[in-house]
C-alpha positions in Angstrom: 269.7 197.9 51.1 268.5 196.5 54.5 268.6 192.9 55.6 265.3 191.0 55.3 265.4 190.3 59.1 265.0 194.0 59.6 261.3 193.7 58.6 260.5 192.0 61.8 262.1 194.9 63.8 260.2 197.5 61.9 256.9 195.7 62.3 257.5 195.5 66.1 258.2 199.2 66.2 255.1 200.3 64.3 252.7 197.8 65.8 249.4 199.5 66.8 250.4 202.8 65.3 248.5 204.6 62.6 248.4 203.1 59.1 250.8 205.6 57.5 253.6 204.2 59.7 253.6 201.3 57.2 255.6 203.7 55.0 258.6 202.8 57.1 258.6 199.4 55.2 259.2 201.0 51.9 262.6 200.0 50.3 264.6 196.9 49.5 265.5 194.0 51.7 268.1 191.3 50.9 267.8 187.7 52.1 270.0 184.7 51.2 268.3 183.8 48.0 266.1 186.8 47.1 265.6 190.5 47.3 262.2 192.0 48.4 261.2 195.4 47.1 258.4 197.3 48.8 257.7 199.7 45.9 254.4 201.3 46.9 252.6 201.3 50.3 248.9 201.8 50.3 247.5 204.8 52.1 244.9 202.9 54.2 243.5 199.4 54.5 240.6 200.2 52.1 242.9 201.5 49.3 244.4 199.5 46.5 246.8 197.0 48.0 250.5 197.7 48.2 252.9 196.6 45.4 255.9 194.4 46.1 258.5 192.6 44.0 260.5 189.5 44.9 263.6 188.9 42.8 264.7 185.3 43.4 268.2 184.0 42.5 267.9 181.5 39.6 270.6 179.4 41.1 268.2 178.8 44.0 265.2 178.1 41.8 267.1 176.0 39.3 264.6 176.2 36.4 266.2 174.9 33.2 267.1 176.9 30.1 264.5 175.1 28.0 261.8 177.1 29.9 263.0 180.5 28.5 265.0 179.6 25.4 262.6 181.3 23.0 260.1 184.2 23.3 257.0 181.9 23.2 258.5 179.6 25.8 259.5 182.4 28.1 256.0 183.9 28.0 254.4 180.5 28.6 256.7 179.7 31.5 256.0 183.1 33.1 252.3 182.5 32.6 252.4 179.1 34.1 254.4 180.4 37.1 251.9 183.1 37.7 249.1 180.5 37.8 250.8 178.3 40.4 251.6 181.4 42.5 247.9 182.4 42.3 246.9 179.0 43.6 249.4 179.3 46.4 248.1 182.8 47.4 244.5 181.5 47.3 245.5 178.7 49.6 246.9 181.1 52.1 244.4 183.9 51.5 242.4 183.5 54.7 245.3 183.3 57.1 245.7 187.1 57.6 243.0 189.0 59.4 242.0 192.6 59.5 239.8 195.4 58.1 239.2 196.3 54.5 241.7 194.7 52.1 243.9 193.4 54.9 245.6 190.2 53.8 244.4 190.5 50.2 247.0 188.7 48.0 246.8 189.1 44.2 248.9 188.3 41.2 248.0 189.2 37.6 247.5 185.8 36.0 245.7 184.3 33.1 242.6 182.1 32.5 242.0 180.5 29.2 244.3 182.6 27.0 248.1 183.0 27.4 249.3 186.6 27.1 252.5 188.3 28.1 252.1 189.9 31.6 254.3 191.9 33.9 253.6 189.9 37.1 256.4 187.3 36.5 259.6 188.0 34.6 262.1 185.3 34.1 265.6 185.7 32.7 269.0 184.0 32.8 269.8 185.3 36.3 266.5 185.5 38.3 262.8 185.2 38.5 261.0 188.4 39.5 257.5 188.0 41.0 255.2 191.1 41.4 252.4 190.8 43.8 249.7 193.1 45.3 249.5 192.8 49.1 246.9 194.2 51.5 248.9 195.3 54.6 246.7 194.3 57.6 245.1 196.6 60.1 242.2 196.9 62.6 240.4 199.9 61.3 243.5 202.1 60.5 245.6 200.6 63.3 248.5 198.4 62.2 248.4 194.7 63.0 252.1 193.8 63.0 251.6 190.1 64.0 249.2 189.6 61.0 251.6 191.4 58.7 254.4 189.2 59.9 252.5 186.2 58.5 252.7 187.7 55.0 256.5 188.2 55.1 257.6 185.1 57.1 255.0 182.5 56.2 253.2 183.3 52.9 256.0 184.8 50.8 258.4 182.0 51.7 255.7 179.6 50.6 255.4 181.4 47.3 259.2 181.2 46.8 259.2 177.5 47.5 256.3 176.9 45.2 258.3 178.2 42.2 261.4 176.1 42.9 262.0 173.7 40.1 262.2 170.8 42.6 258.7 171.6 43.7 257.0 172.3 40.3 255.2 169.5 38.4 257.8 169.4 35.7 255.8 167.3 33.3 252.8 169.6 33.5 254.9 172.7 33.3 256.9 171.6 30.3 253.7 170.3 28.6 252.1 173.7 29.1 255.2 175.5 27.6 255.4 173.1 24.6 251.6 173.5 24.0 251.9 177.3 23.7 255.1 177.0 21.6 253.3 174.6 19.3 250.4 177.0 18.8 252.7 179.9 17.8 254.6 177.5 15.5 251.4 176.6 13.8 250.4 180.2 13.5 253.7 180.9 11.7 252.7 178.4 9.1 249.5 180.1 8.1 251.0 182.7 5.8 253.1 180.3 3.7 250.1 178.0 3.4 247.9 180.9 2.1 245.6 180.6 5.2 244.1 183.0 7.6 243.0 180.4 10.2 243.1 176.7 11.1 240.8 174.8 13.4 241.9 171.3 14.5 239.7 168.2 14.3 238.2 167.4 17.7 238.4 171.0 18.9 235.8 172.0 21.5 234.5 175.4 20.4 231.4 176.1 22.6 232.0 177.7 25.9 230.5 176.7 29.2 228.2 179.8 29.5 228.0 183.4 28.6 230.1 184.4 31.6 232.6 181.5 31.5 235.2 180.9 28.8 235.8 177.3 30.0 234.9 174.6 27.5 231.3 173.3 27.4 231.0 169.7 28.7 229.5 167.2 26.3 229.9 169.7 23.4 230.0 168.3 19.8 233.6 168.2 18.7 234.6 170.1 15.6 235.7 168.2 12.5 236.8 169.6 9.2 235.0 169.0 6.0 237.2 166.6 4.0 237.7 169.2 1.1 239.3 171.7 3.5 241.3 169.3 5.7 245.0 170.1 5.9 247.8 169.3 8.4 250.1 171.7 10.2 253.3 170.5 11.8 254.1 170.7 15.5 257.4 171.9 16.8 257.1 169.6 19.9 255.5 166.1 19.3 252.5 165.4 21.6 251.2 162.0 22.8 248.0 160.6 21.4 245.5 158.4 23.3 247.5 155.3 22.5 250.8 156.6 23.8 252.2 157.3 20.3 253.8 160.6 19.2 251.9 163.1 17.0 254.0 165.4 14.9 251.2 166.9 12.8 247.7 168.2 13.6 244.8 167.8 11.1 242.0 170.2 10.8 240.1 172.8 8.7 241.9 175.4 6.7 240.3 178.8 6.1 242.2 180.2 3.0 242.8 183.8 2.3 239.9 185.5 0.5 236.2 185.7 1.5 234.7 182.9 3.5 231.0 183.0 4.4 229.6 180.8 7.3 225.9 180.0 6.8 223.4 177.8 8.5 220.2 177.8 10.6 219.8 179.7 13.8 221.5 178.1 16.9 223.5 175.6 14.8 226.9 176.9 15.7 227.8 179.7 13.2 228.6 182.4 15.8 230.3 179.8 18.0 232.7 179.1 15.2 233.3 182.8 14.6 233.8 183.5 18.3 236.5 180.8 18.4 238.2 182.6 15.5 238.0 185.9 17.3 239.9 184.6 20.3 242.2 182.4 18.2 244.5 185.3 17.9 245.8 184.3 21.3 247.2 180.9 22.4 245.1 178.9 24.8 246.0 176.7 27.7 246.0 172.9 27.4 242.5 171.5 27.8 240.7 174.6 26.7 239.4 172.9 23.6 240.6 175.7 21.3 244.4 175.1 21.9 244.8 174.0 18.3 242.7 176.8 16.8 245.1 179.4 15.4 244.2 182.5 13.6 246.2 185.3 11.8 247.3 187.4 14.7 246.1 190.5 12.8 242.5 189.4 12.7 240.0 192.0 14.0 236.4 191.6 15.0 234.2 194.2 13.3 230.7 195.3 14.3 228.3 198.3 14.2 228.8 200.6 17.2 226.0 203.2 17.4 227.1 206.3 19.3 230.9 205.9 19.1 233.2 208.8 18.5 234.7 208.9 15.0 237.5 211.4 14.2 238.8 212.3 10.8 238.6 209.0 8.9 238.1 208.7 5.1 234.9 206.5 4.8 234.2 207.3 1.1 234.8 203.7 0.2 231.5 202.9 1.9 229.7 206.2 2.4 229.7 209.2 0.2 227.4 212.0 -1.1 225.7 212.6 2.2 222.9 215.2 2.3 224.0 218.8 3.0 227.3 217.9 1.2 228.8 216.6 4.4 232.4 215.6 3.8 233.1 211.9 4.2 236.8 212.1 3.2 237.5 213.3 6.7 234.4 212.1 8.6 234.0 213.3 12.1 231.1 212.7 14.5 230.5 212.2 18.2 227.5 210.0 17.6 228.1 207.6 14.7 225.2 205.6 13.3 225.4 201.9 12.8 226.6 202.1 9.2 229.1 205.0 9.7 230.6 203.3 12.8 231.0 200.0 11.0 232.6 201.7 8.0 235.0 203.5 10.4 235.8 200.3 12.3 236.7 198.5 9.1 238.9 201.3 7.7 240.6 201.9 11.0 241.5 198.2 11.3 242.9 198.2 7.8 245.0 201.3 8.6 246.4 199.5 11.7 247.5 196.6 9.5 244.7 194.0 9.8 244.6 191.4 7.0 241.5 189.6 8.3 238.0 191.0 9.2 235.6 188.9 11.3 232.0 189.9 10.9 228.7 188.6 12.2 225.5 189.8 10.6 223.8 189.8 14.1 226.0 192.6 15.3 226.2 194.5 12.0 224.1 197.4 10.6 221.7 195.9 8.1 221.9 198.8 5.6 225.7 198.6 5.7 225.8 194.9 4.9 223.5 194.7 1.9 220.8 196.4 -0.3 218.5 193.9 -2.0 217.1 194.4 -5.5 213.7 195.6 -4.3 215.2 198.4 -2.3 217.5 199.3 -5.1 214.5 199.7 -7.4 212.6 201.8 -4.8 215.5 204.0 -3.7 217.8 205.0 -6.6 221.5 204.8 -6.1 221.9 208.5 -6.6 219.9 209.0 -3.3 221.7 206.2 -1.4 225.0 207.3 0.1 225.9 203.8 1.4 227.8 201.4 -0.8 227.1 198.2 1.1 229.9 195.9 2.3 228.7 193.1 -0.1 229.9 195.3 -2.9 233.3 196.0 -1.4 234.2 192.7 0.3 235.7 191.3 -2.9 237.5 194.5 -3.7 239.1 194.7 -0.3 240.7 191.3 -0.9 241.6 191.8 -4.6 243.1 195.3 -4.1 244.2 195.4 -0.5 244.7 191.7 0.4 242.2 192.0 3.3 240.4 188.7 3.8 236.9 188.4 5.5 235.2 185.7 7.4 231.6 186.5 8.0 228.5 184.8 9.5 225.5 185.3 7.3 222.2 183.5 7.9 219.6 185.8 6.3 221.0 187.0 3.0 222.4 185.1 0.0 224.1 188.0 -1.8 227.5 187.2 -0.2 227.4 183.6 -1.7 228.6 184.9 -5.1 231.4 187.0 -3.6 232.8 184.1 -1.5 235.7 181.9 -2.2 234.5 179.4 0.4 231.1 178.8 1.9 230.8 176.8 5.1 227.5 175.5 6.5 227.0 174.7 10.2 224.3 172.1 10.7 223.8 170.6 14.1 227.2 172.0 15.2 228.9 170.1 12.3 230.7 171.9 9.6 230.2 171.2 5.9 231.8 172.9 2.8 229.0 173.9 0.4 230.8 176.3 -1.9 229.7 174.7 -5.2 226.0 174.4 -4.2 226.0 178.0 -2.9 227.5 179.3 -6.2 224.9 177.4 -8.2 222.1 178.9 -6.1 223.5 182.4 -6.4 223.8 182.0 -10.2 220.1 181.1 -10.4 219.1 184.4 -8.9 221.7 186.7 -10.4 220.2 190.0 -11.4 221.1 193.6 -11.1 222.3 193.4 -7.5 225.7 194.9 -8.1 225.7 198.7 -7.9 229.4 199.3 -7.2 232.0 200.5 -9.7 234.9 198.1 -10.2 237.7 200.5 -9.8 240.1 200.2 -6.8 238.5 201.8 -3.7 240.6 204.8 -2.6 241.3 205.2 1.1 243.2 208.2 2.3 245.0 207.8 5.7 247.1 210.9 5.6 246.3 212.5 9.0 248.1 214.2 11.9 247.4 213.9 15.6 247.5 217.2 17.6 248.7 217.7 21.2 245.3 218.8 22.6 244.1 215.2 22.2 246.0 214.5 25.4 245.3 217.6 27.5 243.3 215.4 29.9 246.6 213.6 30.7 249.0 216.6 30.5 246.9 219.0 32.5 246.5 216.7 35.5 249.2 216.4 38.1 248.1 212.9 39.0 247.6 210.0 36.5 244.7 207.7 37.4 243.3 204.7 35.5 240.1 202.9 36.3 238.6 200.1 34.3 235.0 198.8 34.3 235.6 195.2 33.2 236.5 195.5 29.5 233.7 197.9 28.8 235.1 201.2 29.8 238.4 202.9 30.8 238.5 206.1 32.8 241.8 208.0 32.6 241.7 210.9 35.0 238.1 212.1 34.2 238.1 211.1 30.6 235.8 208.0 30.0 236.3 205.9 26.9 233.6 203.4 25.9 235.1 200.2 24.4 232.3 197.7 25.2 232.1 196.8 21.4 235.8 196.2 21.1 235.5 192.4 21.3 239.0 190.9 21.6 240.2 191.9 25.0 241.3 189.0 27.2 240.7 191.0 30.5 240.7 194.5 31.9 244.4 194.5 32.7 245.0 194.9 28.9 242.7 197.9 29.0 244.6 199.4 31.9 247.9 198.8 30.1 246.5 200.8 27.1 245.8 203.6 29.5 249.6 203.7 30.3 250.3 203.5 26.6 248.2 206.6 26.0 250.4 208.4 28.6 253.4 207.2 26.7 251.9 208.5 23.4 251.1 211.9 25.0 254.9 212.6 25.4 255.3 212.8 21.6 256.2 216.0 19.9 253.0 217.2 18.1 251.6 217.3 15.5 252.6 213.8 14.7 251.8 211.7 11.7 249.1 209.1 12.6 250.6 206.3 10.5 254.0 207.0 12.1 252.4 206.9 15.5 250.9 203.5 14.8 254.2 202.3 13.5 256.0 203.4 16.7 253.4 201.6 18.8 253.8 198.5 16.7 257.5 198.4 17.3 257.1 198.9 21.1 254.5 196.1 21.3 256.8 193.7 19.4 259.5 194.2 22.0 259.5 191.9 24.9 258.6 193.4 28.3 257.0 196.5 29.6 259.9 198.7 30.6 259.0 201.5 28.3 255.7 201.9 30.3 256.6 200.9 33.9 259.5 199.0 35.3 257.7 197.9 38.5 254.0 197.4 37.9 252.5 194.0 38.3 249.2 194.8 36.7 250.2 195.1 33.0 249.1 192.7 30.3 250.2 193.2 26.7 247.4 194.3 24.4 247.4 194.0 20.6 248.1 197.0 18.5 244.5 196.9 17.2 243.0 197.3 20.7 245.4 200.2 21.5 244.5 202.1 18.4 240.8 201.3 18.9 240.9 203.0 22.3 242.8 206.0 20.8 240.2 206.3 18.0 237.3 206.3 20.5 238.8 209.2 22.5 236.3 212.0 22.4 239.2 214.4 22.7 241.0 213.0 19.7 242.0 215.9 17.4 243.1 215.1 13.9 243.8 217.2 10.8 244.5 216.3 7.2 248.2 216.0 6.6 249.6 218.9 4.6 251.3 218.0 1.3 
């Protein structure tokens, strides 16, 4: 390991040389209080910036044990640290000149949600920071003086930024405690028989379609009195009068079937969208920081054209023309109804206990069949059993709850445990009234048999699924926002998978697919899902990459969603 001072000598030697001479910097450098690792050097100034790590001695930083005493606190502290480093890099971002990505300084950091990332790793001995750095050049000629600014001005500024003496301690600990409180509240849902909780005074609307910041002057959310409960906080918070709050009051959404109704533009989908992202903790001031949802909740929608491989959809679709088998349904171009059926059943297979559905993004013929259509088209000639006939059974037999937005059809009212009405962005509980209205019009709407729906998940994954990874010497990942991921040359469309935080989660899933491809095949699909669950429940990313700064932990549901949309996915029925 070389001395940190050696960097200046190397830069002096390679100044004005061709860009590849920057490779002389690769390696580790020790300073008094930190070690710098130059892990990857970019090939030219227009390529992806170089990857560096800075491991700083904790005795120098002096952050206290309370920052990392639990998993939720550790993730929150790392997230907060990444944010203040991002601000520091932005402050110094224009100091380095050059061509292409010269002087580009980036750290993987969060926005409204707090998710475990690989860019900052804190432990009892050190704080490791992982940054992408664009090494400066004029054209492809090295600019040593500009590069020296990075190592001797900007990186020291970053290190000083994260010293505990220089951190806003009140703000940092408030951030950490806020995240810990949200996870503590989430843990209370199961024992209380709830799937979600939305605190009074929450701000649910977002600033705009392309911004997840809270909308200014939005109508605060308040719970209907009949559903108001309180959840306890692990860390008391101050109220406006300077007192200490130990409990948060808000609306409970119990397990079972909950239907959200109301006129158009009155806030139904806004409420559902808050639930979708409530599987993640949010930063203080987001407006949704006291909205907590069962972490296994999955947003479901129709997805015309998606690839479906070997899933038993008989619960919803059976007796197709030409005797097409739906016990092992496979298609490269699913319809709205078959895709929505597959999405529900795959989510249940992965372990979801809560489905979030909006009629606006659902297939109409999958959701309901009214009495007029039932009379015109006999059941013997209709292969679809609509969701309205299964939503109750999914909960009664499988324990899978549903929260759905329904503005145009009343058939769900009779199947619901709770009915909420959004009116002028205010929430009302109208279950009794909804049941009475439903009873007035009860007729022969129900077509489904009452026996337990049978779902067969016994499948095996075959090795050729991952030939696009195994047969390529290089492994390349490219993401297009959260819409698509391209691994080598295989493109996977995930634009309708709605609970990604950002594209770094999608890129991390690409690395997870490489990890999966190393299995011995054929492998039991349920066993594969179980293995992925265990890996994701572990802290850290070492099983994927011990050096990358760009990883953000995805949920199991998004990992399996990407896998299920692989057009190369090869499954077979499991042999008895």
